[in-house]
Structures are given as structure tokens and as C-alpha cells.
C-alpha positions as CSV (number, residue, x, y, z in Angstrom):
1,M,0.0,0.0,0.0
2,R,2.9,2.6,1.1
3,I,4.9,1.6,-2.0
4,N,1.2,2.1,-4.2
5,V,1.3,5.6,-2.6
6,L,4.8,6.7,-2.9
7,L,5.1,5.4,-6.6
8,S,1.7,7.4,-7.6
9,A,2.9,10.5,-5.4
10,L,6.3,10.0,-7.6
11,I,4.7,9.7,-10.8
12,L,2.3,12.7,-10.7
13,L,5.9,14.5,-9.2
14,C,7.6,13.4,-12.7
15,S,4.6,14.4,-14.6
16,A,4.8,17.7,-13.3
17,C,8.7,18.7,-13.9
18,V,8.1,17.5,-17.8
19,P,8.7,21.0,-19.8
20,E,5.6,22.2,-21.6
21,S,6.4,21.8,-25.3
22,G,7.7,24.5,-26.9
23,I,6.4,27.0,-29.7
24,D,6.2,25.5,-33.3
25,K,8.1,28.6,-35.0
26,A,6.1,27.0,-38.6
27,K,3.1,27.9,-36.5
28,F,4.0,31.7,-36.4
29,S,6.0,31.7,-39.2
30,E,3.2,33.7,-41.6
31,L,2.5,35.9,-38.2
32,N,6.4,36.8,-37.9
33,R,6.5,37.9,-41.8
34,I,3.8,40.3,-41.1
35,A,5.0,41.7,-38.3
36,R,9.1,42.9,-40.4
37,E,6.7,44.0,-42.8
38,L,4.3,46.2,-40.4
39,H,7.8,47.1,-38.6
40,T,9.3,48.5,-41.9
41,A,6.3,50.3,-43.1
42,A,6.3,51.9,-39.9
43,A,10.1,53.1,-39.9
44,S,10.0,53.9,-43.8
45,G,10.1,57.5,-42.8
46,K,6.4,57.8,-43.7
47,P,4.5,56.9,-40.4
48,C,1.0,57.0,-41.4
49,D,1.3,55.0,-44.7
50,V,1.3,51.3,-43.1
51,P,-0.8,49.3,-45.4
52,D,-4.0,48.4,-43.8
53,A,-4.0,45.0,-45.8
54,L,-0.8,44.0,-43.5
55,I,-3.3,44.8,-40.9
56,Q,-6.0,42.8,-41.5
57,Q,-3.7,39.9,-42.1
58,L,-2.0,40.7,-38.6
59,A,-5.8,40.7,-37.6
60,S,-6.9,37.5,-39.8
61,G,-3.7,34.9,-38.8
62,T,-4.4,35.6,-35.0
63,A,-8.0,34.9,-34.8
64,E,-6.7,31.4,-37.2
65,L,-4.2,30.6,-34.7
66,K,-6.4,31.0,-31.7
67,D,-8.0,27.6,-31.2
68,K,-4.7,25.8,-32.4
69,T,-2.0,26.8,-30.0
70,T,-1.1,23.9,-28.0
71,S,1.7,25.0,-25.3
72,K,1.6,28.1,-22.6
73,G,4.2,29.4,-24.4
74,E,2.7,29.8,-28.0
75,R,-0.3,30.7,-26.2
76,D,1.6,33.9,-24.4
77,L,3.0,34.6,-28.2
78,L,-0.4,34.7,-29.6
79,K,-1.1,37.1,-26.9
80,A,2.0,38.6,-27.9
81,Y,0.8,39.2,-31.8
82,S,-2.8,40.4,-30.6
83,S,-1.2,43.5,-28.4
84,L,1.0,43.5,-31.6
85,L,-2.5,44.0,-33.8
86,T,-3.9,46.8,-30.7
87,T,-0.7,48.9,-31.0
88,Y,-1.1,48.7,-34.7
89,N,-5.1,49.6,-34.2
90,D,-3.9,52.5,-32.4
91,G,-1.5,54.0,-34.7
92,V,-4.0,54.3,-37.8
93,L,-6.9,55.5,-35.6
94,L,-4.5,58.3,-35.3
95,C,-3.0,58.6,-38.2
96,T,-6.5,58.7,-39.7
97,Y,-7.6,62.1,-37.1
98,R,-4.3,63.3,-37.8
99,T,-5.5,63.9,-41.5
100,H,-9.0,64.1,-40.3
101,L,-8.9,68.0,-39.7
102,S,-5.3,69.4,-40.9
103,Q,-7.6,71.0,-43.5
104,F,-9.6,73.0,-40.3
105,K,-7.9,76.4,-39.8
106,F,-8.7,76.2,-36.2
107,V,-6.5,73.1,-35.8
108,P,-3.0,74.0,-35.6
109,T,-0.4,73.0,-38.0
110,G,1.5,70.0,-36.6
111,R,-1.3,68.8,-34.2
112,I,-3.8,66.4,-34.0
113,Y,-7.7,67.7,-32.6
114,V,-8.2,64.9,-30.0
115,F,-11.8,63.5,-30.6
116,Q,-13.9,61.3,-28.0
117,E,-12.5,58.1,-29.8
118,L,-8.9,59.1,-29.4
119,D,-8.9,59.5,-25.5
120,P,-7.9,56.0,-24.9
121,V,-4.9,56.0,-26.9
122,V,-4.1,59.3,-25.6
123,L,-4.7,57.6,-21.7
124,K,-2.5,54.4,-22.8
125,Y,0.7,56.3,-24.6
126,D,0.4,58.9,-21.9
127,L,0.5,61.2,-25.0
128,S,0.9,65.4,-24.0
129,T,-1.7,66.9,-24.5
130,E,-2.2,70.8,-25.3
131,K,-5.6,72.5,-24.1
132,H,-7.1,75.2,-26.8
133,I,-10.3,78.0,-27.0
134,Y,-11.7,77.6,-30.2
135,Q,-12.8,81.4,-29.9
136,P,-16.4,81.9,-32.0
137,T,-17.6,79.3,-29.8
138,G,-15.7,79.4,-26.7
139,L,-15.5,76.0,-26.1
140,H,-12.3,73.9,-24.7
141,W,-10.6,71.6,-26.9
142,R,-7.3,69.3,-26.7
143,S,-4.9,68.5,-29.2
144,I,-1.3,65.7,-29.1
145,S,1.3,66.7,-31.4
146,E,1.9,64.2,-34.8
147,D,4.6,63.4,-33.8
148,S,2.7,61.5,-31.2
149,I,2.6,58.5,-34.2
150,K,6.0,57.8,-33.2
151,V,5.5,56.5,-29.7
152,I,3.1,54.3,-31.0
153,W,5.7,53.0,-33.7
154,E,8.5,53.0,-31.0
155,S,5.9,50.8,-28.9
156,A,5.4,48.0,-31.6
157,K,9.1,48.3,-32.6
158,V,10.1,47.0,-29.2
159,Q,6.3,44.7,-29.0
160,T,8.4,43.4,-32.4
161,R,11.9,43.3,-31.0
162,N,10.6,40.9,-27.6
163,I,8.0,38.9,-30.3
164,E,11.0,37.7,-31.7
165,N,13.6,37.3,-29.2
166,R,10.3,34.9,-27.9
167,V,10.1,32.6,-31.0
168,N,14.1,32.9,-31.6
169,Y,14.8,31.8,-27.8
170,N,12.0,28.8,-27.2
């Protein structure tokens, strides 16, 4: 009886010590390619020329792998890609608003009007805002620098580097 208990405990202990399978690099190769292309596009000097098609490919690729991850490492890597996707979506949103009101004279050159939809992005990346008053109505509004997009792309760059390290060293 005692030997059975010891043997059962030993089997449980040994099975707990078996390392979980790592990351199937082939499974994530397409997402890696897309992430590298997005990084290249964001670093090109035209920060708002990130192709929507690549962002859509990243979105569909992460969705496709959602039920195909088999280890904790793969699940963590997929979360990292999902976070990267969110970062690129934040950047695209900022780019959209950068051009949205640029033709209006009340928005100073080099500034982006902070619409309500941008508030979460401004908070998330701790972007510095400037307060303004629209003289005809006396209403207050805020803006951020057009260079704020660089903060988001830098975050994407760091995330991409972390993803590459996970893939290369697991």
C-alpha cells in the first residue's frame, strides 16, 4: 500500500516536471513575416503609410491561430501578436485623425485634434496634450503633436523585438 502511494506520488511529481512543449515556429512564421513588414512600413519615414492589408492579415492570422495553440508558450506568443495588432490599430486611428481635421484653420499645424475616440489612445501611451479654446464658441478642446504617432510605432517596435526574441529563444 505504501509503495503504491509513493509510486503514485513519484509519477505525479515526474509528470509535473516534464517541460511543456515550446513554440512551433512554423505555425507562427506567417505572423512573423507580417510583423516584420509592418515594422518596416512604420519605420519608413512616412509613419501613416502602414498598409491596411498587412494589419488585416495580422488580424486574420491571430484569429486563425486562436484555437490552434497547444502550449503556454504559444498562447503567450499569440497574446503578444494580439497586443501588437492593437498597437498598430491605435497608430492607424491616430493617423486617421491626423488627416481628418488638418484642413481646418483652428487646428494648429503639426497638431491632432483629440476626439473622444482618441482619449483611450492618449491615456494608454501617456501622450502629452495641449489645451485650446475655439474662439467663436468659447469651447475648450485638446490636441496632441503629430509626432505622437512615433510613440506608438516605437511601442510596436519594442513589441516586435520581444516577439522575435520569444520565437528565437524558445
